[in-house]
C-alpha positions in Angstrom: -9.9 10.3 -23.1 -7.5 13.3 -22.5 -10.4 15.5 -21.4 -11.6 12.8 -19.0 -8.1 12.4 -17.4 -7.8 16.1 -17.0 -11.2 16.5 -15.4 -10.5 13.6 -13.0 -7.1 15.1 -12.1 -8.7 18.4 -11.3 -11.3 16.7 -9.2 -8.5 15.1 -7.2 -7.3 18.4 -5.7 -10.4 19.2 -3.5 -10.7 15.5 -2.6 -7.1 15.4 -1.3 -7.6 18.7 0.6 -10.8 17.4 2.3 -8.9 14.2 3.2 -6.0 16.1 4.6 -8.4 18.1 6.9 -10.1 14.9 8.1 -6.7 13.2 8.7 -5.3 16.1 10.7 -8.5 16.3 12.7 -8.5 12.6 13.5 -4.9 12.7 14.6 -5.8 15.5 17.1 -8.7 13.5 18.6 -6.7 11.5 21.3 -6.2 13.4 24.5 -2.9 15.2 25.0 -0.3 16.0 22.4 3.4 15.3 21.6 4.5 17.2 24.7 2.3 15.0 26.9 3.8 11.8 25.3 7.3 13.3 25.7 6.8 14.1 29.4 5.5 10.5 30.0 8.7 9.1 28.4 10.9 11.4 30.5 9.0 10.4 33.7 9.8 6.7 32.9 13.5 7.7 32.9 13.2 9.6 36.2 13.2 13.1 34.7 10.6 15.8 35.3 9.4 18.8 33.4 7.6 21.7 35.2 4.3 23.0 33.9 6.1 26.2 32.7 8.6 24.1 30.7 5.7 22.1 29.2 3.9 25.3 28.2 7.1 26.6 26.7 7.5 23.5 24.6 3.9 23.7 23.4 4.5 27.3 22.4 7.7 26.5 20.7 6.1 23.7 18.6 2.9 25.6 18.0 0.8 23.1 20.0 -0.9 25.8 22.0 -2.9 26.8 19.0 -6.3 25.3 18.0 -6.1 22.3 15.7 -7.5 24.2 12.7 -4.9 27.0 13.2 -2.2 24.3 13.2 -3.7 22.7 10.1 -3.8 26.0 8.2 -0.2 26.7 9.1 0.8 23.2 8.0 -1.1 23.2 4.7 0.1 26.7 3.9 3.7 25.6 4.4 3.1 22.6 2.1 1.5 24.7 -0.7 3.9 27.6 -0.6 7.2 26.1 0.4 6.8 22.3 0.1 7.4 22.1 3.8 5.7 19.1 5.4 6.4 20.4 8.9 8.7 19.3 11.7 8.9 15.9 13.2 9.1 16.2 17.0 10.1 12.6 17.6 12.9 12.6 15.0 13.9 16.3 15.7 14.2 17.0 12.0 11.9 18.1 9.1 9.3 15.6 8.1 10.5 15.7 4.5 13.9 14.4 5.6 12.2 11.5 7.4 10.0 10.8 4.4 12.9 10.8 2.0 14.8 8.4 4.2 12.1 5.7 4.1 10.3 6.5 0.9 12.5 4.6 -1.6 12.5 1.3 0.4 8.8 1.6 1.0 8.0 2.0 -2.6 10.3 -0.8 -3.6 8.6 -3.2 -1.2 5.1 -2.0 -2.1 5.5 -2.1 -5.9 7.3 -5.4 -5.8 4.5 -6.9 -3.7 1.8 -5.5 -6.0 3.6 -6.8 -9.1 3.9 -10.2 -7.4 0.2 -10.2 -6.5 -1.1 -9.6 -10.0 1.5 -11.6 -11.9 0.8 -14.7 -9.8 -3.0 -14.2 -9.2 -4.2 -13.6 -12.7 -2.6 -16.7 -14.5 -3.6 -19.0 -11.6 -7.1 -17.7 -11.5 -7.5 -18.2 -15.3 -6.1 -21.7 -15.0 -8.4 -22.7 -12.1 -11.4 -21.5 -14.1 -10.4 -23.2 -17.4 -9.4 -26.4 -15.5 -12.3 -26.3 -13.1 -12.4 -29.2 -10.6 -9.1 -30.5 -11.8 -6.3 -31.5 -9.4 -4.6 -28.2 -10.0 -7.8 -26.3 -9.3 -8.2 -28.1 -6.0 -4.5 -27.5 -5.1 -4.7 -23.8 -5.8 -8.0 -23.5 -4.0 -6.6 -25.1 -0.9 -3.4 -23.0 -1.0 -5.6 -19.9 -1.6 -7.7 -20.5 1.5 -4.6 -21.2 3.6 -3.0 -18.0 2.4 -6.0 -15.9 3.3 -6.3 -17.5 6.7 -2.6 -17.3 7.7 -1.6 -14.1 9.5 1.2 -12.2 7.8 3.4 -12.1 10.8 3.1 -15.9 11.3 4.1 -16.5 7.7 7.0 -14.1 8.1 8.3 -16.0 11.1 7.9 -19.4 9.3 9.8 -18.1 6.3 12.5 -16.6 8.4 13.0 -19.9 10.3 13.2 -21.8 7.0 15.6 -19.3 5.5 17.8 -19.7 8.6 17.6 -23.5 8.5 18.4 -23.8 4.8 20.7 -20.8 4.1 22.0 -19.9 7.6 20.5 -16.4 7.3 17.0 -15.3 8.4 17.1 -12.5 5.8 16.1 -9.6 8.2 16.0 -6.2 6.7 16.5 -5.4 3.1 20.3 -5.8 2.9 23.1 -7.5 4.7 25.1 -5.5 7.3 28.2 -5.5 5.2 26.5 -3.6 2.4 24.8 -1.0 4.6 27.7 1.5 4.5 28.7 0.8 0.9 27.6 2.4 -2.4 25.4 0.8 -4.9 26.9 -2.1 -6.8 25.7 -5.2 -8.6 26.5 -7.2 -5.5 24.4 -4.9 -3.3 21.5 -5.0 -5.7 21.6 -8.8 -5.8 21.7 -8.9 -2.0 18.6 -6.6 -1.8 16.8 -8.8 -4.3 17.5 -11.8 -2.1 16.2 -10.0 1.0 13.1 -8.9 -0.9 11.8 -12.4 -1.5 10.4 -13.0 2.0 8.8 -9.5 2.4 7.2 -9.7 -1.0 5.8 -13.2 -0.5 4.6 -12.4 3.0 2.9 -9.1 2.1 1.6 -10.2 -1.2 0.2 -13.6 -0.2 -3.1 -12.6 1.3 -3.9 -10.3 -1.6 -2.7 -12.9 -4.2 -4.9 -15.6 -2.7 -7.9 -13.3 -2.6 -7.5 -12.2 -6.2 -7.1 -15.8 -7.3 -10.6 -16.5 -6.0 -12.0 -13.4 -7.6 -10.3 -14.1 -10.9 -11.5 -17.7 -10.9 -15.1 -16.7 -10.2 -15.2 -13.9 -12.8 -13.7 -16.2 -15.5 -16.3 -18.9 -14.8 -19.0 -16.4 -15.1 -17.7 -14.8 -18.3 -17.1 -18.2 -19.9 -20.8 -19.0 -19.8 -21.9 -15.6 -21.3 -23.9 -15.8 -24.6 -21.4 -13.9 -26.7 -18.6 -16.3 -25.6 -20.7 -19.4 -26.4 -21.6 -17.8 -29.8 -18.0 -17.2 -30.6 -17.2 -20.8 -29.7 -20.0 -22.1 -31.9 -18.7 -20.0 -34.8 -15.3 -21.8 -34.6 -13.3 -19.1 -32.9 -10.1 -20.7 -31.4 -10.5 -21.4 -27.7 -7.4 -19.4 -26.8 -8.6 -16.4 -28.8 -12.0 -16.7 -27.3 -10.6 -16.8 -23.7 -8.2 -13.9 -24.3 -10.4 -11.6 -26.3 -13.7 -12.0 -24.6 -13.6 -13.8 -21.3 -10.3 -12.5 -19.9 -10.8 -8.9 -20.8 -14.2 -8.8 -19.1 -13.0 -10.8 -16.1 -10.2 -8.3 -15.5 -12.7 -5.5 -14.7 -13.0 -6.2 -10.9 -9.3 -6.9 -10.7 -8.3 -3.6 -12.3 -10.9 -1.7 -10.2 -9.1 -2.7 -7.0 -5.7 -1.1 -7.9 -6.6 2.1 -6.1 -7.1 0.5 -2.7 -4.8 -2.5 -3.2 -1.6 -0.4 -3.1 -2.8 1.4 0.1 -3.8 -1.9 1.6 -0.2 -3.2 1.0 1.2 -0.1 2.7 -1.0 -0.4 5.8 -1.0 -4.2 5.9 2.8 -4.4 5.8 3.3 -2.6 9.2 3.4 -5.7 11.4 5.4 -7.6 8.8 7.9 -4.7 8.6 8.3 -4.8 12.4 8.8 -8.6 12.4 11.3 -8.5 9.5 13.0 -5.3 10.6 12.2 -3.6 7.3 13.2 0.1 6.9 9.8 1.1 5.6 7.2 3.7 6.5 4.9 1.3 8.5 6.9 1.3 11.8 7.6 5.0 11.3 3.9 5.8 11.0 3.1 3.6 14.0 5.6 5.4 16.1 4.4 8.8 14.9 0.8 7.9 15.8 1.8 6.6 19.3 3.9 9.7 20.0 1.3 12.0 18.5 3.9 13.4 16.1 1.0 14.9 14.1 3.0 16.4 11.2 4.8 13.2 10.4 1.7 11.0 10.8 -0.3 13.5 8.8 2.2 13.5 6.0 2.3 9.6 5.7 -1.5 9.3 5.9 -1.9 12.1 3.4 0.5 10.4 1.1 -1.5 7.1 1.3 -4.7 9.1 0.6 -3.1 10.6 -2.5 -2.0 7.1 -3.6 -5.6 5.9 -3.2 -6.9 8.7 -5.3 -4.2 8.3 -8.0 -4.8 4.5 -8.0 -8.5 5.0 -8.5 -7.8 7.3 -11.5 -5.5 4.7 -13.0 -8.2 2.0 -12.4 -10.8 4.1 -14.2 -8.5 4.7 -17.1 -7.6 1.0 -17.4 -11.3 0.0 -17.1 -12.2 2.4 -20.0 -9.4 0.9 -22.1 -10.3 -2.7 -21.3 -14.1 -2.5 -21.6 -15.7 -0.8 -24.7 -19.0 -0.7 -22.8 -17.5 1.7 -20.3 -16.1 3.9 -23.1 -19.4 4.0 -24.9 -21.3 4.9 -21.7 -18.9 7.7 -21.0 -19.2 9.1 -24.5 -23.0 9.0 -24.1 -22.9 11.0 -20.9 -20.5 13.5 -22.6 
């Protein structure tokens, strides 16, 4: 297993480099650059920049170079100095912008992911075991509604209900009175209260989808021959479900971890705007619109790395869950 993990980790390096090239190239595809976007913003305010001033800005930011030269300078700075570049829109290093929003982004994303799996797996198992029961019909109906309801609409509904019931729409991740204070039990409790709506909104679609997947997989595994044989031999039903049906049914759930986390990152952008969340979604959107290539490239590269790491974690968990995968890998080795 250790050799497998090491080999997969080494394979991640060229994959991430190739992804970074593609990401940087795609960011450069729209016509113009940050200076063009900046000039348009100034024109809206009644200010003008001459052609010479625009050329001077491009030379200052290195935008007068071909995209591949800009990429090589950027990636060399990352590899040698850990420098992610300079954010033109924020007028500060990209690393400073990333550090400002990274903690809250990870908190929301991880909490949403935990909510998704903790809720989806038990409900999916219940719906399969109690097929066509009242509970199954209720969860099926709720699941279809959850997948069909846009995140931003659900966010607005929950904000309205929160305001009606508690007098607070729960915007952001903390109340204004705690913004300038240090961390304390009261501030942590306040953040947990504000996390409820974002986690429910962001995690609902994925949760409802995984419920359907888990239910279908459990129904399929419960009719397999080895499960029926174990039941005929008198194995307890709970042991039969846990040891045989559940472990096999978890395979497609576990295999989605790699892209689920990234989907939560990208899918939370509109929700973050509606709920005024200090996360990376709105920042990345602004960076793409302003053609702030180094900031956008850093965020997109980070999500690519998350996808690759998540895929590695999925493969390791699959090998641990399913002995057939372990045996197949040993046979290839």
